[in-house]
Residue frames relative to the residue before (quaternion, step in Angstrom):
aa qw qx qy qz dx dy dz
M 1.0000 0.0000 0.0000 0.0000 0.00 0.00 0.00
K 0.4999 -0.6452 0.4799 0.3219 3.56 -1.12 0.60
L 0.6265 -0.5636 0.3822 0.3792 3.56 -1.19 0.61
S 0.6211 0.5679 -0.3600 0.4026 3.55 1.01 -0.70
V 0.6284 0.5241 -0.3311 0.4698 3.56 1.20 -0.49
W 0.7614 0.4225 -0.2048 0.4470 3.56 0.88 -1.03
L 0.5716 0.6497 -0.3965 0.3065 3.59 0.96 -0.68
P 0.6652 0.4915 -0.3419 0.4462 3.67 0.82 -0.77
L 0.6625 0.5096 -0.3254 0.4422 3.63 1.12 -0.42
T 0.5201 0.6940 -0.4097 0.2828 3.56 1.14 -0.58
L 0.6815 0.4921 -0.2992 0.4516 3.57 0.85 -0.93
V 0.6324 0.5246 -0.3361 0.4604 3.58 1.10 -0.63
L 0.7394 0.4569 -0.2447 0.4298 3.56 0.88 -0.92
L 0.5555 0.6101 -0.4056 0.3933 3.61 1.19 -0.21
S 0.7701 0.1980 -0.1442 0.5890 3.61 1.17 -0.32
P 0.5981 -0.6016 0.3814 0.3672 3.57 -1.06 0.64
P 0.3753 -0.7163 0.5279 0.2598 3.63 -0.86 0.81
A 0.8630 -0.0164 -0.0034 0.5050 3.54 -1.03 0.89
A 0.0723 -0.8602 0.5033 0.0390 3.56 0.71 1.09
E 0.6325 0.5445 -0.3491 0.4261 3.59 0.93 -0.80
A 0.6516 0.5087 -0.3156 0.4659 3.59 0.97 -0.84
A 0.6380 0.5591 -0.3458 0.4011 3.55 0.98 -0.82
L 0.7281 0.4218 -0.2430 0.4826 3.60 1.08 -0.66
A 0.5391 0.5762 -0.4314 0.4374 3.62 1.19 0.05
P 0.3791 -0.7461 0.4900 0.2439 3.62 -0.52 1.11
A 0.5669 -0.5954 0.4454 0.3546 3.55 -1.10 0.69
N 0.7286 0.3044 -0.1927 0.5826 3.57 1.01 -0.80
P 0.3460 -0.7663 0.4937 0.2222 3.63 -0.38 1.14
Q 0.6937 0.4629 -0.2858 0.4721 3.61 1.19 -0.39
V 0.2936 0.7759 -0.5119 0.2229 3.58 1.23 0.29
N 0.5171 -0.6810 0.4151 0.3106 3.59 -0.95 0.81
P 0.6907 -0.5187 0.2992 0.4053 3.61 -1.14 0.43
R 0.6335 0.5232 -0.3483 0.4512 3.61 1.01 -0.69
A 0.6578 0.4908 -0.3109 0.4793 3.60 0.96 -0.80
R 0.6312 0.5119 -0.3424 0.4715 3.59 0.96 -0.72
A 0.6439 0.5212 -0.3300 0.4526 3.63 0.98 -0.76
V 0.6405 0.5155 -0.3256 0.4669 3.59 1.02 -0.81
L 0.6585 0.5054 -0.3133 0.4613 3.55 0.92 -0.85
D 0.6478 0.5140 -0.3194 0.4627 3.58 0.95 -0.84
F 0.6428 0.5219 -0.3233 0.4581 3.57 1.02 -0.81
I 0.6630 0.4864 -0.3168 0.4727 3.59 0.83 -0.93
G 0.6557 0.5205 -0.3142 0.4476 3.62 0.97 -0.77
S 0.6747 0.5178 -0.2975 0.4338 3.56 1.13 -0.60
L 0.5534 0.6636 -0.3826 0.3271 3.58 1.21 -0.45
E 0.6054 0.6275 -0.3663 0.3247 3.58 0.97 -0.79
T 0.7434 0.4110 -0.2257 0.4769 3.58 1.03 -0.68
R 0.5233 0.6508 -0.4116 0.3650 3.59 1.27 0.04
P 0.4330 -0.7014 0.4976 0.2701 3.62 -0.96 0.78
D 0.7774 0.0838 -0.0750 0.6189 3.63 1.19 -0.39
K 0.7702 0.2701 -0.2471 0.5223 3.60 -1.26 0.24
H 0.2896 0.8190 -0.4277 0.2499 3.50 1.13 0.88
L 0.7863 0.3268 -0.0932 0.5161 3.56 1.13 -0.73
L 0.3012 -0.7579 0.5517 0.1747 3.60 -0.62 1.13
S 0.3376 -0.7298 0.5635 0.1896 3.57 -0.83 1.03
G 0.0004 -0.8180 0.5745 -0.0300 3.55 -1.04 0.79
Q 0.0865 -0.7941 0.6011 0.0226 3.55 -1.13 0.73
F 0.3598 -0.7071 0.5698 0.2143 3.56 -0.89 0.96
T 0.2507 -0.8146 0.5143 0.0950 3.56 -0.99 0.89
N 0.6509 -0.5097 0.2798 0.4882 3.58 1.34 0.23
S 0.5316 -0.6730 0.4620 0.2261 3.54 -1.37 0.16
G 0.8626 0.1255 -0.0736 0.4846 3.54 -1.21 0.60
T 0.8356 -0.1597 0.1409 0.5064 3.54 -0.97 -0.90
L 0.6051 0.5635 -0.3565 0.4351 3.64 1.26 -0.14
V 0.4168 0.7054 -0.4872 0.3021 3.62 1.23 -0.12
S 0.0698 0.7856 -0.6040 0.1142 3.52 -0.94 1.02
M 0.4181 -0.6969 0.5218 0.2592 3.56 -1.16 0.60
E 0.3042 0.7869 -0.4976 0.2018 3.61 1.26 0.21
L 0.7148 0.4697 -0.2929 0.4275 3.64 0.74 -0.90
P 0.6477 0.4839 -0.3425 0.4786 3.63 0.85 -0.80
E 0.6453 0.5135 -0.3297 0.4596 3.60 1.04 -0.74
K 0.6334 0.5134 -0.3355 0.4718 3.62 1.02 -0.74
I 0.6171 0.5309 -0.3400 0.4708 3.60 1.03 -0.77
H 0.6762 0.4889 -0.3007 0.4619 3.58 0.90 -0.89
Q 0.6344 0.5303 -0.3368 0.4504 3.57 1.00 -0.74
Q 0.7288 0.4437 -0.2430 0.4615 3.57 0.95 -0.87
T 0.8149 0.3013 -0.1064 0.4835 3.57 1.03 -0.80
G 0.4093 -0.6927 0.4891 0.3368 3.56 1.12 -0.53
R 0.6585 0.4927 -0.2786 0.4960 3.59 1.32 0.09
W 0.2572 -0.7230 0.6120 0.1914 3.53 -1.26 0.48
P 0.5200 -0.6105 0.4741 0.3635 3.63 -1.00 0.66
A 0.5323 -0.6303 0.4625 0.3250 3.58 -1.05 0.76
L 0.7990 0.2061 -0.0272 0.5643 3.54 1.09 -0.88
I 0.0702 -0.7533 0.6451 0.1067 3.57 -1.08 0.70
G 0.2732 -0.7462 0.5851 0.1619 3.52 -1.27 0.53
V 0.0512 -0.7564 0.6513 0.0324 3.53 -1.14 0.77
D 0.2435 -0.7664 0.5842 0.1101 3.57 -1.27 0.40
Y 0.3544 -0.7401 0.5385 0.1917 3.54 -1.00 0.90
A 0.1756 0.7980 -0.5539 0.1600 3.59 1.00 0.70
D 0.8370 0.1698 -0.1638 0.4937 3.55 -1.11 0.82
F 0.4012 0.7436 -0.4671 0.2606 3.58 1.20 0.32
Y 0.7985 0.1946 -0.0998 0.5609 3.56 1.16 -0.53
D 0.1252 0.7710 -0.6095 0.1358 3.51 -0.64 1.21
P 0.3451 -0.7824 0.4730 0.2124 3.63 -0.30 1.20
T 0.6748 0.4758 -0.2996 0.4780 3.60 1.24 -0.30
D 0.7837 0.2509 -0.1243 0.5545 3.62 1.20 -0.22
A 0.1779 -0.8375 0.5104 0.0797 3.57 0.22 1.32
Q 0.6118 0.5653 -0.3596 0.4205 3.60 1.05 -0.67
R 0.6642 0.4724 -0.3037 0.4933 3.58 0.91 -0.95
C 0.5943 0.5704 -0.3600 0.4380 3.61 1.00 -0.78
N 0.7157 0.4540 -0.2707 0.4565 3.59 0.86 -0.91
L 0.6901 0.5025 -0.2848 0.4360 3.60 1.07 -0.66
S 0.6533 0.6123 -0.3295 0.2995 3.55 0.88 -0.94
P 0.6910 0.4477 -0.3410 0.4536 3.70 0.80 -0.67
R 0.5476 0.6680 -0.3902 0.3188 3.57 1.14 -0.54
V 0.6977 0.4766 -0.2924 0.4479 3.58 0.85 -0.92
P 0.6730 0.4564 -0.3329 0.4775 3.67 0.79 -0.80
N 0.6619 0.5036 -0.3336 0.4438 3.62 0.92 -0.72
Q 0.6064 0.5337 -0.3682 0.4602 3.61 1.01 -0.66
A 0.6768 0.4798 -0.3110 0.4636 3.58 0.90 -0.87
A 0.6504 0.5305 -0.3181 0.4408 3.56 0.95 -0.88
I 0.6706 0.4949 -0.2997 0.4643 3.60 0.91 -0.95
A 0.6619 0.5057 -0.3217 0.4503 3.57 0.91 -0.86
Y 0.6754 0.4885 -0.3078 0.4588 3.59 0.92 -0.85
W 0.6273 0.5325 -0.3326 0.4608 3.56 0.99 -0.77
R 0.6901 0.4826 -0.2847 0.4581 3.58 0.91 -0.92
A 0.6337 0.5029 -0.3182 0.4941 3.57 1.27 -0.40
G 0.6406 -0.5568 0.3216 0.4197 3.59 1.30 -0.04
G 0.5931 0.5925 -0.3577 0.4113 3.60 1.24 0.21
L 0.4742 -0.6553 0.5127 0.2879 3.54 -1.30 0.32
V 0.2570 -0.7853 0.5571 0.0827 3.57 -1.23 0.56
T 0.0324 -0.7555 0.6520 0.0558 3.51 -1.11 0.74
V 0.1475 -0.7765 0.6107 0.0495 3.55 -1.06 0.84
C 0.0267 -0.7559 0.6539 0.0180 3.52 -1.07 0.93
A 0.2154 -0.7842 0.5673 0.1298 3.61 -1.19 0.06
H 0.2609 -0.7079 0.6387 0.1508 3.50 -0.93 1.02
L 0.1836 -0.8717 0.4484 0.0735 3.51 0.31 1.36
Y 0.4727 -0.6296 0.5428 0.2926 3.51 -1.21 0.67
N 0.4887 -0.6608 0.4929 0.2856 3.55 -1.13 0.68
P 0.3189 -0.7854 0.4957 0.1892 3.62 -0.45 1.14
A 0.5937 0.5511 -0.3701 0.4548 3.59 1.23 -0.22
N 0.6493 0.4821 -0.3165 0.4958 3.62 1.29 -0.14
P 0.3011 -0.8017 0.4792 0.1923 3.62 -0.28 1.16
A 0.6239 0.5510 -0.3400 0.4378 3.58 1.23 -0.32
G 0.5157 -0.6219 0.4301 0.4027 3.58 1.24 -0.21
G 0.7045 0.4184 -0.3261 0.4716 3.56 -1.27 0.16
G 0.4660 0.7277 -0.4448 0.2353 3.54 -0.95 -0.92
L 0.1745 0.8269 -0.5195 0.1264 3.55 1.17 0.53
R 0.7976 0.2720 -0.1280 0.5230 3.58 0.90 -0.91
D 0.2577 0.7662 -0.5433 0.2268 3.60 1.11 0.59
Q 0.2664 -0.7515 0.5871 0.1401 3.53 -1.16 0.68
G 0.7773 0.3833 -0.2551 0.4287 3.56 -1.26 0.32
V 0.3854 0.7292 -0.4862 0.2885 3.61 1.15 0.40
D 0.2977 -0.7385 0.5837 0.1588 3.55 -0.95 0.94
L 0.3147 -0.7910 0.4897 0.1885 3.60 -0.21 1.26
A 0.5584 0.6157 -0.4027 0.3834 3.62 1.10 -0.52
E 0.6080 0.5762 -0.3627 0.4084 3.62 1.08 -0.63
L 0.5613 0.6031 -0.3997 0.4018 3.59 1.13 -0.51
L 0.7647 0.3721 -0.1661 0.4991 3.53 1.09 -0.79
A 0.5393 0.6264 -0.3836 0.4119 3.61 1.28 0.27
P 0.3073 -0.7792 0.5119 0.1906 3.62 -0.14 1.19
G 0.7558 0.3776 -0.2871 0.4515 3.54 -1.08 0.74
T 0.6207 0.5111 -0.3479 0.4822 3.59 1.26 -0.20
A 0.5871 -0.5703 0.4422 0.3669 3.55 -1.23 0.54
T 0.6144 0.5470 -0.3518 0.4468 3.61 1.03 -0.70
H 0.6581 0.4937 -0.3152 0.4731 3.59 0.91 -0.84
Q 0.6409 0.5180 -0.3365 0.4558 3.62 0.91 -0.78
R 0.6735 0.4735 -0.3026 0.4802 3.57 0.90 -0.88
W 0.6283 0.5309 -0.3397 0.4561 3.61 1.02 -0.72
M 0.6623 0.4879 -0.3209 0.4694 3.59 0.87 -0.81
K 0.6174 0.5247 -0.3446 0.4740 3.59 1.04 -0.68
E 0.6466 0.5255 -0.3100 0.4579 3.54 0.99 -0.88
L 0.6519 0.5035 -0.3081 0.4759 3.57 1.00 -0.86
D 0.6300 0.5262 -0.3438 0.4560 3.59 1.02 -0.72
E 0.6570 0.4967 -0.3192 0.4687 3.60 0.96 -0.80
L 0.6206 0.5241 -0.3356 0.4770 3.58 0.99 -0.76
A 0.6810 0.5040 -0.2884 0.4462 3.55 0.83 -1.02
A 0.6248 0.5322 -0.3509 0.4509 3.59 1.05 -0.71
G 0.6493 0.5037 -0.3286 0.4656 3.58 0.97 -0.73
L 0.6748 0.4872 -0.2816 0.4774 3.56 0.98 -0.89
Q 0.6070 0.5440 -0.3481 0.4630 3.59 1.11 -0.64
E 0.6136 0.5334 -0.3614 0.4565 3.62 0.99 -0.69
L 0.6521 0.5008 -0.3077 0.4788 3.57 1.03 -0.79
K 0.6031 0.5563 -0.3408 0.4590 3.55 1.08 -0.74
E 0.6855 0.4910 -0.2791 0.4596 3.54 0.85 -1.02
A 0.6649 0.4724 -0.2951 0.4976 3.59 1.19 -0.52
G 0.5461 -0.6445 0.3810 0.3759 3.60 1.29 -0.06
V 0.4845 0.6957 -0.4253 0.3167 3.60 1.27 0.04
V 0.3006 -0.6934 0.6300 0.1789 3.54 -1.04 0.89
V 0.1693 -0.8095 0.5608 0.0394 3.58 -0.80 1.07
L 0.2433 -0.6836 0.6679 0.1654 3.52 -0.98 0.94
W 0.1316 -0.8455 0.5175 -0.0055 3.57 0.01 1.43
R 0.0454 -0.8277 0.5571 -0.0497 3.59 -0.51 1.23
P 0.0100 0.8224 -0.5677 0.0361 3.63 0.18 1.22
F 0.8524 0.2179 -0.1365 0.4553 3.53 -1.37 0.34
H 0.1458 0.8330 -0.5257 0.0924 3.59 0.96 0.73
E 0.8420 0.1577 -0.1666 0.4882 3.51 -1.28 0.66
M 0.1551 0.8499 -0.4834 0.1408 3.51 1.07 0.90
N 0.6326 0.5303 -0.3291 0.4586 3.59 1.24 -0.35
G 0.6344 0.4893 -0.3331 0.4972 3.60 1.30 -0.03
G 0.4936 -0.7164 0.4353 0.2315 3.57 -1.19 0.54
W 0.5207 0.6982 -0.3775 0.3143 3.61 1.26 0.19
F 0.7103 0.3439 -0.2664 0.5534 3.63 1.22 -0.20
W 0.6587 -0.5565 0.3217 0.3910 3.59 -1.10 0.57
W 0.6916 0.4576 -0.2764 0.4856 3.63 1.12 -0.54
G 0.6002 0.6513 -0.3323 0.3241 3.59 1.25 -0.23
K 0.8516 0.1811 -0.1440 0.4704 3.50 -1.35 0.52
K 0.3546 0.7120 -0.5106 0.3265 3.56 0.95 0.95
D 0.6965 -0.3945 0.3668 0.4741 3.52 -1.35 -0.13
P 0.4617 -0.7155 0.4354 0.2919 3.62 -0.52 1.08
A 0.6240 0.5587 -0.3667 0.4049 3.61 0.97 -0.71
I 0.6972 0.4361 -0.2843 0.4928 3.62 0.90 -0.87
F 0.5932 0.5414 -0.3840 0.4555 3.62 1.01 -0.62
I 0.6603 0.5115 -0.3183 0.4485 3.57 0.86 -0.88
R 0.6255 0.5268 -0.3419 0.4630 3.59 1.05 -0.68
V 0.6502 0.5133 -0.3131 0.4644 3.59 1.00 -0.85
W 0.6418 0.5025 -0.3282 0.4773 3.60 0.94 -0.84
R 0.6957 0.4732 -0.3018 0.4483 3.63 0.75 -0.93
H 0.6010 0.5478 -0.3579 0.4589 3.57 1.13 -0.63
M 0.6431 0.4940 -0.3249 0.4866 3.62 0.94 -0.86
F 0.6331 0.5499 -0.3286 0.4344 3.59 0.88 -0.95
D 0.7129 0.4576 -0.2698 0.4578 3.56 0.76 -1.06
Y 0.6431 0.5310 -0.3242 0.4465 3.57 1.01 -0.85
F 0.7078 0.4634 -0.2688 0.4605 3.56 0.89 -0.92
T 0.7419 0.4229 -0.2483 0.4572 3.56 0.85 -0.88
K 0.7700 0.3652 -0.1983 0.4842 3.58 0.87 -0.88
D 0.7468 0.3869 -0.2357 0.4868 3.60 0.79 -0.95
K 0.7639 0.3542 -0.1859 0.5064 3.58 0.95 -0.85
G 0.3731 -0.7657 0.4700 0.2314 3.60 1.17 -0.22
L 0.3343 0.7501 -0.5037 0.2682 3.60 1.09 0.63
D 0.0063 0.8438 -0.5336 0.0570 3.55 0.07 1.32
N 0.5685 0.5949 -0.3725 0.4291 3.59 1.28 0.31
L 0.5893 0.6156 -0.3535 0.3858 3.62 1.26 0.07
L 0.1149 -0.7045 0.6932 0.0992 3.53 -1.20 0.75
W 0.3226 -0.8014 0.4845 0.1377 3.57 -0.55 1.21
V 0.1491 -0.8146 0.5604 0.0085 3.54 -0.71 1.20
Y 0.2256 -0.7565 0.6088 0.0778 3.54 -0.80 1.18
G 0.0778 0.8455 -0.5168 0.1097 3.60 -0.36 1.21
P 0.0553 -0.8007 0.5965 0.0064 3.63 0.10 1.22
N 0.5255 -0.5610 0.5127 0.3825 3.53 -1.33 0.11
H 0.5405 -0.5785 0.4688 0.3917 3.59 -1.09 0.55
G 0.4862 0.6358 -0.4872 0.3493 3.57 -1.08 0.74
D 0.7760 -0.3132 0.2580 0.4828 3.53 -1.06 -0.76
H 0.8542 0.2175 -0.1379 0.4518 3.54 -1.37 0.41
T 0.2189 0.8283 -0.4982 0.1335 3.59 1.05 0.62
A 0.7485 0.3554 -0.2168 0.5161 3.62 1.07 -0.56
D 0.4861 0.7048 -0.4331 0.2818 3.63 1.19 -0.23
Y 0.7264 0.4309 -0.2309 0.4830 3.59 1.11 -0.69
Y 0.3730 0.7426 -0.4896 0.2639 3.61 1.24 0.08
P 0.3831 -0.7817 0.4482 0.2032 3.59 -0.65 1.11
G 0.6504 -0.4852 0.3255 0.4854 3.58 1.26 -0.27
D 0.6415 -0.5656 0.3678 0.3652 3.53 -1.21 0.64
A 0.6700 0.5085 -0.2975 0.4516 3.61 1.10 -0.64
Y 0.7247 0.4001 -0.2290 0.5122 3.63 1.29 -0.03
V 0.7353 0.3395 -0.1948 0.5533 3.63 1.25 0.02
D 0.2537 -0.7746 0.5666 0.1210 3.52 -1.13 0.78
V 0.7873 0.0945 0.0303 0.6085 3.54 1.05 -0.94
V 0.1485 -0.7803 0.6012 0.0871 3.57 -1.13 0.71
G 0.0202 0.8089 -0.5870 0.0260 3.51 -1.27 0.41
L 0.3192 -0.6942 0.5971 0.2442 3.50 -1.40 -0.27
D 0.2927 -0.6870 0.6292 0.2157 3.54 -1.26 0.54
A 0.1029 0.8053 -0.5732 0.1108 3.60 -0.83 0.94
Y 0.0707 -0.7707 0.6332 -0.0034 3.52 -1.04 0.94
T 0.4270 0.6628 -0.5016 0.3561 3.54 -0.23 1.36
D 0.4894 -0.6228 0.5109 0.3340 3.60 -1.18 0.50
D 0.7212 0.4627 -0.2307 0.4611 3.57 1.05 -0.81
V 0.0888 -0.8257 0.5571 0.0001 3.53 -0.09 1.34
D 0.4570 0.6147 -0.5113 0.3896 3.50 0.13 1.39
Q 0.6530 -0.5721 0.3411 0.3605 3.57 -1.24 0.35
D 0.5458 0.5718 -0.4243 0.4417 3.57 1.23 0.05
H 0.7599 0.3585 -0.1722 0.5141 3.55 1.18 -0.66
I 0.7185 0.2768 -0.1925 0.6084 3.57 1.26 -0.41
K 0.1417 -0.8432 0.5182 0.0200 3.53 -0.13 1.39
G 0.7732 0.4265 -0.2729 0.3818 3.52 -1.32 0.35
Y 0.4014 0.7306 -0.4750 0.2820 3.61 1.25 0.12
A 0.6487 0.5484 -0.3461 0.3984 3.62 0.81 -0.88
E 0.6665 0.5087 -0.3065 0.4506 3.55 0.98 -0.88
V 0.7101 0.4300 -0.2729 0.4861 3.62 0.89 -0.84
A 0.6423 0.5421 -0.3289 0.4307 3.60 1.05 -0.68
R 0.5939 0.5625 -0.3622 0.4469 3.57 1.21 -0.38
L 0.5604 0.6083 -0.3940 0.4009 3.61 1.16 -0.48
P 0.4499 -0.7405 0.4314 0.2513 3.63 -0.82 0.89
K 0.5101 0.6021 -0.4354 0.4333 3.53 0.78 1.10
P 0.6057 -0.5354 0.4223 0.4100 3.60 -1.19 0.39
F 0.2411 -0.7938 0.5499 0.0967 3.58 -0.98 0.89
G 0.1246 0.7744 -0.6181 0.0519 3.55 -1.20 0.60
F 0.5288 -0.5814 0.4918 0.3748 3.55 -1.33 -0.06
T 0.2953 -0.8103 0.4878 0.1350 3.52 -0.17 1.39
E 0.7436 -0.0261 -0.0583 0.6656 3.59 1.37 -0.32
Y 0.0727 0.7743 -0.6286 0.0036 3.53 -1.11 0.65
G 0.0852 0.7753 -0.6234 0.0539 3.53 -1.17 0.75
P 0.3991 -0.7090 0.5155 0.2689 3.62 -0.85 0.83
H 0.7590 0.3747 -0.3383 0.4113 3.49 -1.41 0.51
G 0.6461 -0.4709 0.3651 0.4770 3.61 0.47 -1.14
P 0.7153 -0.4990 0.3034 0.3837 3.57 -1.32 0.09
K 0.7713 0.2621 -0.1683 0.5550 3.59 1.23 -0.11
D 0.8961 0.0406 -0.0059 0.4420 3.53 -1.26 0.67
P 0.0629 0.8106 -0.5803 0.0466 3.65 0.54 0.99
P 0.4887 -0.6957 0.4402 0.2887 3.60 -1.02 0.71
G 0.4425 -0.7109 0.4573 0.2995 3.61 1.20 -0.29
D 0.5770 0.5978 -0.3743 0.4117 3.59 1.13 0.62
Y 0.3799 0.7456 -0.4724 0.2767 3.61 1.20 0.42
D 0.3255 -0.7178 0.5870 0.1851 3.53 -1.06 0.88
Y 0.2650 -0.8222 0.4842 0.1387 3.56 -0.11 1.31
R 0.4750 0.6433 -0.4606 0.3852 3.61 1.19 0.00
R 0.6148 0.5802 -0.3431 0.4094 3.58 1.18 -0.47
F 0.6059 0.6548 -0.3481 0.2881 3.54 1.06 -0.79
I 0.7329 0.4356 -0.2750 0.4443 3.58 0.60 -1.08
P 0.6269 0.5076 -0.3692 0.4614 3.72 0.83 -0.68
A 0.6386 0.5121 -0.3366 0.4654 3.60 1.03 -0.73
L 0.6358 0.5001 -0.3442 0.4766 3.63 0.97 -0.68
Q 0.6413 0.5319 -0.3334 0.4413 3.57 0.90 -0.84
A 0.7173 0.4590 -0.2542 0.4585 3.56 0.96 -0.88
H 0.8387 0.2650 -0.0783 0.4692 3.57 0.83 -0.94
F 0.7853 0.2297 -0.1008 0.5661 3.62 1.16 -0.52
P 0.0048 -0.8829 0.4691 0.0213 3.60 0.83 0.97
R 0.6370 0.5364 -0.3426 0.4349 3.63 1.14 -0.42
A 0.4733 0.6973 -0.4423 0.3068 3.64 1.18 -0.21
T 0.0649 -0.8036 0.5916 0.0017 3.58 -0.90 1.01
F 0.7976 0.0781 -0.0739 0.5936 3.63 1.21 -0.06
F 0.0525 -0.7562 0.6462 0.0886 3.54 -1.32 0.18
M 0.1347 -0.7328 0.6527 0.1372 3.53 -1.35 0.37
I 0.2439 -0.7717 0.5748 0.1209 3.55 -0.59 1.19
W 0.4874 -0.6656 0.4842 0.2915 3.59 -1.00 0.84
N 0.6014 -0.6209 0.3856 0.3227 3.54 -1.25 0.39
D 0.6913 0.4770 -0.3649 0.4018 3.56 -1.30 -0.46
K 0.8346 -0.2456 0.1487 0.4702 3.62 -0.96 -0.77
W 0.4812 0.6092 -0.4698 0.4202 3.57 1.23 0.40
C 0.5436 0.6732 -0.3723 0.3357 3.56 1.21 -0.67
P 0.5600 -0.6122 0.4265 0.3602 3.65 -0.98 0.71
A 0.6280 0.5512 -0.3432 0.4290 3.58 1.06 -0.67
H 0.7044 0.4096 -0.2498 0.5232 3.62 1.27 -0.31
N 0.6679 0.4279 -0.2897 0.5355 3.56 1.30 0.28
F 0.6726 -0.5209 0.3565 0.3863 3.62 -1.19 -0.38
H 0.8769 0.1512 -0.1078 0.4433 3.54 -1.30 0.66
A 0.1285 0.8031 -0.5639 0.1433 3.56 0.89 0.98
R 0.6301 0.5484 -0.3633 0.4125 3.64 0.87 -0.75
E 0.6792 0.4748 -0.2982 0.4736 3.59 0.82 -0.96
F 0.6032 0.5715 -0.3428 0.4382 3.55 1.07 -0.74
F 0.7546 0.3979 -0.2180 0.4740 3.58 0.73 -1.04
E 0.6752 0.4679 -0.3011 0.4842 3.57 1.24 -0.24
H 0.3835 0.7251 -0.4925 0.2910 3.59 1.24 0.07
P 0.5626 -0.6354 0.4042 0.3411 3.64 -0.94 0.75
W 0.6356 0.5332 -0.3364 0.4456 3.58 1.13 -0.52
M 0.6326 0.5925 -0.3289 0.3749 3.58 1.15 -0.55
A 0.1353 -0.7490 0.6437 0.0797 3.52 -1.08 0.89
N 0.1358 -0.8020 0.5812 0.0236 3.54 -0.47 1.25
R 0.7483 -0.3871 0.2618 0.4709 3.59 -1.28 0.06
E 0.6674 0.5151 -0.3136 0.4369 3.59 0.95 -0.81
D 0.6736 0.5042 -0.2881 0.4573 3.58 1.23 -0.44
L 0.4912 0.6558 -0.4512 0.3537 3.62 1.18 -0.10
P 0.5790 -0.5882 0.4221 0.3749 3.61 -1.08 0.62
P 0.5469 -0.6081 0.4488 0.3601 3.61 -0.96 0.77
G 0.8146 0.2642 -0.2056 0.4736 3.52 -0.95 0.94
L 0.4619 0.6701 -0.4683 0.3441 3.61 1.23 -0.14
A 0.7592 0.0397 -0.0088 0.6495 3.55 0.99 -0.94
G 0.6251 0.5800 -0.3967 0.3398 3.49 -1.35 0.14
G 0.6774 0.4804 -0.3665 0.4195 3.46 -1.32 0.12
T 0.3991 -0.6728 0.5543 0.2843 3.55 -1.31 -0.07
P 0.5913 -0.6145 0.3721 0.3664 3.58 -1.07 0.60
C-alpha cells in the first residue's frame, strides 16, 4: 500500500483503540479466570517489554503432541506461553468410535499445559454438516443459511456437531481451563466450506454458536477469537464487539510487513486485543525450515505494533525446526510461560 493510504492510520494504531471496550468480555457471565486472562492479554499492548505471548500449535485431533513445545524447551530453556490444539476429526457421523476418541487427545494436552501454567487456544477444522457422509472440510457451494433452518437434515447435523464441540469444551471447563476459542478460522478465504460466504449469514452462524455455547451450554470459560486470513475483507465478517474478545490474522510469509500481510489496518481498528492467530514462515505449504526467527519480533514492532500474541504452526514452521530459536524466545518483548503472572493459569478447579 502507498504511504498516503497508511499514514492517517499510524496515529490510531500506536495506541489501543477503545481500551475499555477491549477488556469487556463478550460473554458478561464469563468466569473470573477467563476475565483475568482477557485483562492480562489486553494489558500487554502498552508494555515496553514482555509484550508478546509466544505460542506454538501442537497439531490436530489424535495427532496432538507435546513434541514441539518440548523441542523448543530443549533448545531454548523456555516454554511457549500458549499452545494450540485443534478438534479436527472430532465429529464423524459415519464413525462414532473416532468421534468419541478425537477430543480426548487435544483435551489431555490442553489440561496438562494449563496445569503447568500455560495458556490454551482451541480451533476446529469443522466437518461440513451439509455433507451426510461426514468430512467435507473443503466442500464448495455450501449454503450457510441451511445450518440455521430448523427441520432440515443439515440443521440437525449442525446441532449435533455443536453438541460434540460443546462436550469437548465442557471437559476443559470442568478442568478449570480457560480456552481462547477460535471457530471458523480464515472465513474470508474460499478454501473451507464456511469461507467466503455472504458476511451477513456468516455473522448469523457465528452469533448462533456464541449464544448456544454461552447461554444454552453455559460455557463460561471461553474467550472468542476472530481470526481471518490476511488479505481482503478481513473485517467484513466481524460478528460484533458483543460476540468477540480477541482478534487476529493468519499469515504465512517470510516478509512480515504490510506489503505482504494485508488487512491489518482493518482488523487493528477493532476494539479488541490483536495477535497473529497463525503464523508460518515461507508459505502455507512445504516450508524449507531455513527461517531466521530473529527477524520476526523487530518486524512486528515496526509494522504490527498492536500485536500481543502469536501462534506458530507446527511441523517445519516451528522455531525449533528453523534458525535462532534461542534468541527468538529470549527477546525482551517475548513473554513465555515462565513470564506469565502467578495464578493466571494452572491449578485445578
